[in-house]
N, C-alpha and C positions, 0 to 999 in steps of 0.2 A: 806470463803464464802463472807464475807463483801467486801473483797478486789476484788474478781471477780465481784461482783455486781457493784462496783464503776467503774471498767474498762468498763464493758458493757454499763453502763449508759453514760459515757463520749463518747464512740464510737457512740452510737445512737444519742446523742446530736449534735456531729460534722456532722454526715450524714444529719440530718434534716436541720441544718444551711446551708449546701452546696446546698441542693435541693431548699430551700427557695430563696437563692441567684440567682439560675438559673431562677426561676419563675419571680423574679423582673427584671432581665436583659432582659427577653423576650424569648430567645431561645438559643440553643447551637450555631446557625449560626448567625453572625452579620447581621443586616439589614442596608439598605442604609440610611445614615444620611439625615434628612430633615431640610431645612432652617427654621429659626424662623419666625413666622408670624408678628413680630413687638412687640409693647408694650415695656416693660422694660427689655426684654431678653438681656443678656450680648453679646457683639460682640465677634466673634471668629476669631482669626488670621488665614488667609488662609495659607495652607502649601506652601512652595516654589515650583514654577512651572518651568519647563524647557523653554528656549527661543523658541518661535514659529517661525519657519522658512518658507519662501516661498517654493513652489514646487521645488524639486531638492536639498533641504538642504542648500540653500545659506544664510549665516549669514551676512547681510549688516551692522549690528551693529559693528561687528569686522572689516569689510572692511572700513566703514566710519571712525572708530577710527584710522585705519592705514593710510588712504589716505588723510584725512582732513588736516594734517599739510602741505601737498604739494599743496593745493589749495590756491590761492591768490586773493586778490581784486585789480583791476587795475583802476586807475584814469588817464584819458587822457585829457589834457588841451590844448586849442589852442585859439589864438585870433580870434574873429569872430565866425561865424556859421560853424560847421562841417557838411559835407554831410554824412548822415547816410543812408545806411550802406557802403558808399564808392563806390566800383566798381559795386556792384550788384544793379540793378534797381529792388527793391523788388516789386512783384505784390501786388495788393490791399489786398489779403488775406494772405500775408506773411510779417512777421516783423523780423528784426534783433534784438534779445533781448539783445542789448548791453547797455541799460540804457538810461537815458534821460539827457538833458542838456539845459541850457538857455544861451542866449547871442546873441547880434546883433552888427553889426559893429565891433568896436575894443574891445568890452567887452569880456573878456575871457569866453570861452565856456568849460564846464567841463562835460565829459561823464564818465560812469562807466561800468565796465564789470568784467569778471573773467579770470583766467588763471591757468595753472597747471605747476608746476616745474617738468621738465623731466630729469634733471641732477643735481648732487650735487654742481656743480660749478656755478649754477645760471641761466641756460637757462630755459625760460618760454615760453610755447606754448599758443597762444591765437588766436583770430580772427583778420583778417585784418581790419574789420570795427570797431573794438573796438579802435584801435590806429590810424586809418586813419587820416592823416594830423595833428596829435598831435605834439605840440612843446615841451611838457613836459609830461613824463610818470612816474608815481609813483606806486609802488607796496607795498601793505600792507600784511605782512606775518601773519601766524596764531598765532605767539607769540606776535603780537602787533606792531612789528617794521615796520616802513615805510621807504622804500628805493627808491632812484631814479633809473630808468631803462633806458637803451638805446635800440634803435631799431637795431636789427641785420639784419633782412630781412623780406620781405613780399611778398605774392603771392595773388593778388586780384582775380585771376581766380578761386581759390578754397577757398578763404576767410580764409587764414591762415597767421599768423605772428609769428615771433620768436623775443623775446626780452630777455635782459640779465640784471641781477642785480649783482653787485660786492660787495661781503662781505667776511669777514674773517670767515673761517670755512665752513664746508660742510653744505648744506641745505637739508632738507628732500625732497625726490622726489618720483614721482609715476612711476611704471614700465609701459612700453608700451606693449599692447597685440597684438593679430592678428585679425584685424577686418574682414579679409577674412573668418575666421572660424565662424563668427556669424551666428545664425539661427533665423528666425522669431519665436517669442514666448519666446526667452531666456530672463532671468531676467537681468536687468541693473539698475544702480542708477546714478543720476546726483548730482553733488556737485557744488555749486556756491554761488553767492551773489545776488539773485533776490530781486529787489526793496530795495536794501541796507540791506537786512537781511543776514548777513554774515554767510557763511558756512552752508547753508541750504542743507539738504539731502532729495532727493525725489527718489522714487522707482517705476519702471514700467517694461514693457517688450519691446522687439524689435517688432515694429508693421510692418515694411516693410524695405527691403534692396534694395538700388539702386534707390531711389526716384530722379526724375529730377525736379529741381526747377527753375534754372536760365539759365544754359548752358547745352543743351541736350547732348553735346558731352563729357563734362568733369564731370558733376554732378553724384554723386554716394551716395547721402545722406542716412544715417540711420534714419529712422523714429521711434519715440518712444512715448509711452504715459506717461513716467515719466514726472512729472510736470516741465516745463521750462518756465521762465518768464523773463521780462526785468532785465538785470543784470547777467543772466546766460551765456551770450555769452562768449565764450573762455574757459569756465569751462569744466571739463572732464565728459564724459560718461563712466561708469566703469562696467565691466562684473562681473560675480559671482566669479571670481578668484582674484578680486582686481586689475585688469589691466585696463589701459586706452584704450578704443577701439573707442573713438570718441571725437571730440571737438564740443560742442554744439554751434549752429550757428544761427538758425532761429526758429520761431514759427508761427503757424497759428493764425490770428486775429479772426477767426470765431469759434474757439474751444479752450478750456483750456487744452486739453490733446493731442495735436498734435505738437510735436517738432522734430527738425531735427539736426543731427550732422554730421560733416565731418568725414569720416572713418579715423582712425588713421594711417592705412597703406598708405593712400593717402598723409597724412601730413608727415609721416616719410620718404617717398620717396624723398621729396624735401628738407629735412633738410640739406644735404650736400651742395646744391646750395645756400640755404639761408645763411649758415655760411660762405661760401667762397666768394660769389658774391653779396649777399644781394637781389637777385632777382632770378627768375626761367626762364629758356629757355626751350622750348619744341619743338620737331620736328613737322613739319606741311607739309601736302601734298597739301591742298587747294581744297578738294572735299567735297561735302555734301553726307552723307551716310544714309542708313537705313537698318534694318534687313529684311530678306526675310520671309514673312509669306506664308502659303499654297496657298492663293489666288494669290499672285504675282508669286510664283513659277509656278503655273498652267497657268496663263495667259501669262507669258513671256517664258514659256516652258524651265525653268531652270532645269538642271540635278541634282541640289542639293539645299537644303534650308539653308545650312551653308555658312557663309561668310558675306561680307558687300557690299551692292548694291549701286553703284554710281548713285545719282539722280541729281547731278549738279557739274560742274567743274568751279572754279573761273578762269576767264581769266588772263593769265600771271602767274599763280601759278605753283609750281613744278609739280603738276598733269597734268596741261594743257601742259606744256613743254614736259612731258613724254608721251603724247598722250593718256591719259585716257579719256574715253568717258562715256556719260550717258548710263546706262544699263550694264556697266561693273560690273562683280561680282568678287571682290577681295577675294581670298580664302586662301592666304598665304603671309607671309612677311619673306623674306630670308629663305624660305623653311619651316618655322614653320606655321602650319595651324592656321587660325583664324576663329572662329565660329560665330562671331557676329560683329555688328557695334561697340559696346563698346570695345570689345577685340582688334579690329584693332586700335582704337583711343588710347587706353592705350599703345599699343605696339609702335606706332609711336611717341606719346608724350614723351615716355621714352628715345627716341634717341636724341642725340645732333644735333642741327641744323647744316647743312653743311655735315652731313654724307649721304652716298648713300645706299639706300635699294632697294631690288629686290622684286617686287610684282608679284605674280602669279594671273593671271586674266583669267576668263572665259568670252569670247566675242562671242556672237552668237553661243555658244556651243563649241567653239574652244579655247584651251589654248593659252594664250599670256603672254609673260614676259615683264614687264615694269620696267625700271630702273629710280628711282626718287631720286634726290638730295634734301634733306629736307631743307626747310626754317624755320625761327623761327615763331612760332605761334603768331599771333597778339593778342592784348587785346580785351576787349569787345567793340563791335561797337554799336553806338546809332542808333536806327531804328526809322525813322519817321513814323507817321501814317497819313493816308489820311482822309479828311473830305468830304464825298459825298455832292454834290450840288443837289438841287432840280431841276429836269428836266425830261420831259417825255421821256421814253425809245424809241429807234428806232426799226426797224424791228428785230424780234427775232425768234428763232426756239426752239422747245421743244421736248423732247423725254419722253413720259409718263412713260416708263418702268424704266428710270433712275432717273427722278425727277428734271432735270435741265432745266432752261430756259436761253438761251444764246443770245448774240447779237454780231455783228461784232465789232472788236476792232478799233474804229474810234478815232478821235482827242478828242472828248468829254470824252470818256471812259479813254483815256490815262491821261487826265488832272484830271479827277475826282479821279482816284485811284493812281495818280502819278506813272505811269508805265514807265519803262525805254524805251528809244528809240530803235527801231529795234526789239522789242518784237512782235512776230507773233502768233496769236491765236484768240480765241473768249472769251469774258468776260462773267462770270456767273452773270446773272441779278436776278435770283430767284432760290431758292432751296426749293423744296416741303418738308414739314415736314414728317418725318417717311419714307422717300424714300431711295433707295439704295445710292444716292449721299449724302443725309443727314447722313446716317450711316457711310459713308466713310469720313466724316468731310470736305467735299467740301463746301466752304462758298461763299456767294455773294462777288463779287469783285475779285475773283480768275480768272486767265486766263488759259483756257485749251489750252495747246500747242500741245499735241499729245494724241492719243488714240490708244493703242496697237502698239505704236512706229510709227504711221502714223501721219504726220502733220495735223493740223486742222487750215487752213488759213482763213476759213469763216464759218458763221453759216450754210450755205448750206452744206458744207463738213462735219460739225459736224452731221447734220441730216443724211447724207448718211452713215457715219461710225457707227452711233448708231441705225439706223432704223431696223437692223437685230437682235438686242439684244433680247434674249429669256430667259425665266426663267432657272436659273442654270448657265448662262454664267457669266464669270468674265472678266471685262474690266479694263485694266491698264490706268489710266488717269495720264498724265504728266502735272502738273499744276504749275503756278507761283502764289505764295501768296505774296502780297505786303509787309506784315510785316516780312516774313521770307525767301522768295526766292523760288527756284524750289523744288518740291517734287513729289514723286510718291504716288498715291492713288489707291488702288484696290477697284473697285465697283462691288459688287456681285448682280446680278439680281435675286431677289427672286420671288416666285410665289405670285400673288396678293391675 
């Protein structure tokens, strides 16, 4: 009996202790832990957390660790002052983030930028404006070594340069990706040496593809909000797969999150020429082109909106010798269709100067075949600007529906706007704000040459050609702009 009593007592004691423990703990279900309110409460070590990745699961920590050894710092030294950024006349709101330097006269001038090793034998891709006119180029590697580099080749037109360092053993290099496959909103990172802070990594997204900055015919810049600053020029823009898809080249001076990079496909396409010849030759027709928008297609009665519309032909150029004319619509090159102005330029620029191409053209609705022997594309041309003088305007004519006031093209207007001899038309004296002409970006000083393919030799003829304009009409103005040449502008007459 006593033995049984002891066993029962022990069992009851154990059960009671278990129940008391549950009451002290709070319940059978664990509650959410609360942070301590302060005081002398002991600090608790947080549990290990997984790496937080951007949308899409891109781990830029791993990418930076892998690519950083291929990014280099470039010092370019020259006697006297270097012109930055070289061939590109940067607009006031754009800067080439190649670094800064000091020096006048014969004092050495030192500039800094970035570069990326693209081959184990020491080839480094950077910007033209980083090494422009440099007499000594040195490259600092990620392991601390500083090596002398030599210029292999440079292409000022797209701001790309290829340099080479010679060293024993293979160097770490970054793989090149496919910039044509980029999409707006895709995650990218930039690595470089901004403001001398070596191997800085910044992350952002692709903001725009195909931005025009300097040369409307060749530019195809990638815009990104990844932070890019002085010293980043020549450094790589990298996609989420750890591939170089751009070479950082310019920034906006008006914002801290607008940067631009040369697409790597554009750079890779010229590498063979840079290695072999040190420079790049591109095919050239000598015509100024534009895309066809719905308004132009309607007003010019074009059967298609695809192709490149000729809006000017340079005298003596291959296009001029082949008989190309204003309003010709180029729809194919050697039988391959072209859908836009940019596509035609890329196709022609990829051909070797001296080769012959066949252009399929629509002229007044009829197919025409033009055979063109390509010349070599010239470099950037300097364009002068006119400074208007103060003088009372002469007789003018205005069309309220369009919003332009024009005057006859006399000697005073030719001198004021530095217009070429032989130009026939009427000069724009005033553009009404918020008018159809204003919306079509016609500015004061432009010369209206034709309206709907009809010459405009006088202000009186301008009035006659525009007097019948009604709401809903679209007029094609062929104008000469002193800063840029001849161009087509579609003017849509909207209801007042």
